[in-house]
N, C-alpha and C positions, 0 to 999 in steps of 0.2 A: 506493499500499498502505500503512495507520495505521500507526504505529510507538506501541507497546504499552507499557508499564513492569509486568517483573515482581517483586511484590511478594519481599522476600529472607524464604527461608524455609520460604514456600507456593507451589513450584512447580508451576506450571499456572490459573494462578491473575493475570489482568491487569487494569491498569484503567487507560486512555486517560488521558497528558497533560490533556487539559482538561476532562474530568470531575472527574479530580483536584482541579484550582484552583478548578471552580466550585464542590465543595463544600467548601472551605476559606474561597472566598470567601461562602456564603453562611451557614457555620457561625460566620465573624465577625461579620455583618450581625446575625445571631441575640442575638451577645451583646452588640453595641452598640447593636442598639435599642429597650431601654429610654433611656440616656441619650443618644442622638439624638433622638428620642421628645420625651424630655424638653426638649431645646435644642431646637428648633423649638414647641414649644406655648409655654414658658415665657420665648422669647428672642429668636427669630425672629422671630413672631407678633407678638407685641408692638411689637418696632422698626417692623415694618412698618406695621403699625395707628397707631401713634406718625408717623410720618411723613406719611402719608396722613393723620392729622385735621389737623395741623400749618401743611397748608393749608387747613384747613374754619372753615366756625364751626358748633361743636356743643355741647348743654349735655346729653346724655344722653339728653332726651327725643325731640326735631323730631330727622330725618334730619337726618346732615349736608350743610351748603352749602360748596359750594366757593366761597372767597374768594383765592385764589392767596398774595399775598407778603404780605398785610395782616397778618398773624399778626407775621410777622418784621419788619415795618417799625415795629408799633407798640414793637414788642419792643427795638427798638433806640434808636427817635428820641423816644418818648412815656412809653413805662412810668414814672411815677414814683419806684418801689421796687426795680424791677431791679438797677440799678445801686449802691446802696446793700448790696442783699442780695451782689453777687458780691463786692464787696470786704471783704465779713463774710468770706464764705468762703473769701476768699483770705487774709484775715490768719489765719485757722484753717491754711489748707495752709502757710502759710510760716511760721507761729510755731508754730502747737501742735501739728505732728509735728515739727520736728525738736527741739523743748522735751522732750517725751514720749521720743523715742526714746535722744537725749543723757542723761536720768534714768534712762532702763530698763538702759542700755549700764553705767553708771555704777554703780547698784547691784549687775547681775549680778557687773560686775567686783569688788567686794567680795565678793560671797557667792561668787566664786569662788577666792577666797583663805581664806575663812573655816576655821579649822581647830576652834573647838569652837561645837559650839549649829549648825551652817549649818543643820541640816533644820529646824528651829524657826525661826530667821531668815528661810529660806524660803518657810518658811510662811507667815508673820507677814506678809509681802511679797505673796505672791503672794492671799493673801483677797481685799482691798478689789475684785478683778477679776472675783472671783464676785459680790458685788452686783449686782442690777440696777439700770440705768441710773438708770431713775426716783427707785428709793428711794436712791441713791448721790447723786445731783442736790437731791432734797429736803432730805438731811441737810444735803448744803453747805450751802445758802442758809439754812438754819439757824443753823447750826453762823457764818456770817460774816454773819449779820444787824446792823445795823448799830449797830441801840440796847440788845439784849441777848444777842446772841450771844456765845459763850466766850472766839473769836478775840478782840473786841474789847474785852472784858473783860479777857482777860489783857494785851492791848497797853495798857491803861491804867491798868494796877498796875505798867507800867513807865512811864510818864509820857509813851505813845505815843499820841496822835491816829491809831484806827484811820478807814482810809475808811468811802466806804459800800458796795463790794463792788458788789453784783451791782445794787444801786440807783442805781447811779454810771458814767455810759455810758464814762468812763474808765479802766474798773475791770471792766465784768463778763465784757467777753471773757480778760481776764486773769485772774479768776475762775475762770471756767472751764480753763484752761489748768492752774490747781493743782488741780483737779479729776483733769485725765487724768492727770496726775505719779500723784496717789492710787492710781488705776487701771491703772495701766503695768504689773498683774504677769504680763500672757498676753506681750506683748511680753517683760518684762524673761525669765522660763519659758526664752524661745528662745534667747535671747541667753545666759545661763545652759548653758544646752547643747551650745550652739555654741564658747562660752569652754572648755570643760570638754573639748570635741573634742580640742584644740590641741593636737597633739606634744609634750610637754616638752623632748623632743631640740630639736626648731627653738628655745628660747630659751635653752636648756644653749649651741647653738652661736655663737648672736649673741653669748651672753655672753661664750664665749671672742675673738669676733670683736673687742671693746671696745665693743658695741654699750649704751645706757645704757637707762633705762626706757619715753623717749618712744622712743627710735626701736627697740625691740622691738616697740612697740606698733603703729607706722607700718610697718614689715617683716615683721612675722610675726604678731600678731595680726589688723590689719585686711586683708589678703592672706588668711589660712586662712577670717574671717566674711564677708567681701565676698557671697555669696549669701544668705548669713541677714538680711546689713544692708539689703539689694537689696530683699530681700523683704519686709522690715518697713517701708523707706520707701514701696513702692508699695501696701502693704496701709494704712498709713496715711494716704498719700494721697487715697487709694479711700475710705475712710472721713471724712476732712475735706471733701471735697467734696460726699458724702451726709450730713455734719451737721446731725442733726435735733432729736432727741429729748431733749436734752442743753440744746441751747439753747431752743427749746420750754418746756421742762418748768420750768426756772431764767425764764425772762420772767414764765410764768403763776404761780409759785409767789411772786416777789420783789415783784411788784404784787400779790400780795392775792389771786388767784384760786386757790379752793381744788378747782377742777376746771380742766384747762389750757386742752382747748379751749372752754369758756365767752368768748363776748366776746372773740371770737381779734381782731377789728377792729378793737378799742378796746387792746388791751393788747401788737397783732404786734410782737415785740421790743424788747420792752419794757428798756431803759431806754432810750427817743427810737430806737430802731430798731438799737440798739447790737448785740442778739443775732437781730436777723433774717438769715437765712441764705438761699442760695438755692430749697435746696430744701423751706422754709417755704414762700415767695413762691410755689414751685408747686404747693405744696399747698391754698394758697389759693385760687388760682385757677380750680386745676381740683376742688376738693370745698366749696367756702365759696361763691364766686361764682357756678360749674357751666359756666366758660368752659373747657369741655376742649380744646375745638380750641387755644387761645391755650395753657394748660397742656401740651400735648403739645406745642408749640413750643419750648417753655422745655428740654421735656426733651430734646428733640433736640439743643438748643444744649449741654447740659449731657454727653449721652453724645460730641458729638461733641468739646467741648474736654477733656473727662477721657481719651477715647484719643487723643487729640495728647499731651496730659501722661504718660501712662502709656507712649507710643510712644518719647518721647524720654528718658526715661529708661532704658528697657531698654536703645535704642542708645548709652547714653552709658556706662552700667555694663559691660553684657556679661558680667554676672556665672553667668547660669545655663549659659553653655555652657563647657568644660573649657577653650577656650583663653584667656576671658575671667577665670575663677579662676585660670591659674598668674600 
């Protein structure tokens, strides 16, 4: 005998449990179909294709030719620029991300305590984040021009000899860090919302227990905003690993190129390769020299390294789970 379920309030109408479950599954799949199709088409398929092409010699014109591990052997042992590009990218991960997050958190803390004209200050600090990346880099290269830029002119008025900034290998990456601090409004506004959401009662209780300002920040603020802090670290690391536009534009403009892509082989990573990032080198090998098989090997390695770093971060902080947030 087949068991049935009688719908409440409608006697005489029975639905088999298996049919009801099947219907729910079909409805769920129908609702998830657009997202699943997008994931398959724009992530899974390109990932599988990149892994396959990484074992081939492919120039987008001729059919792929299987060459085994030659691309990876050349990547790890013979490529003259991949290690410099990797070190520059790691520099941005280790320096650029923490500096940007720390300044965004400090500004958010100050704005959270502001009493007068707080809306005006929030708007002023957030506005640079709305500037397109290319425009902001061009403006910064102009401002920090060693000969005619306003920054060095102001320093000269105080008797200080300004550096060459984007034209000096020692100052080119720190100059981009300054740019990152200037456009940190997107992270700052997230931190501000999380700080304003911390219950004031917790600060009052900590104060009654004798906690000073630093202790309140350590034991009240940081635990409360830890999920947002982890989110900022994860997204910042992803952005630093994929750092491309700002470094490429700064190299092109500082070297005197009106068009960034023009003559990219001669001015790549200017000055002296200090702004050559991993994604720039991947782009050049794939779309300038049309070595798409080798570019796919670079992309696969980037995906593996980024995945390992992000998994370690998530396992270390565990801030997205209720247990880790407490």
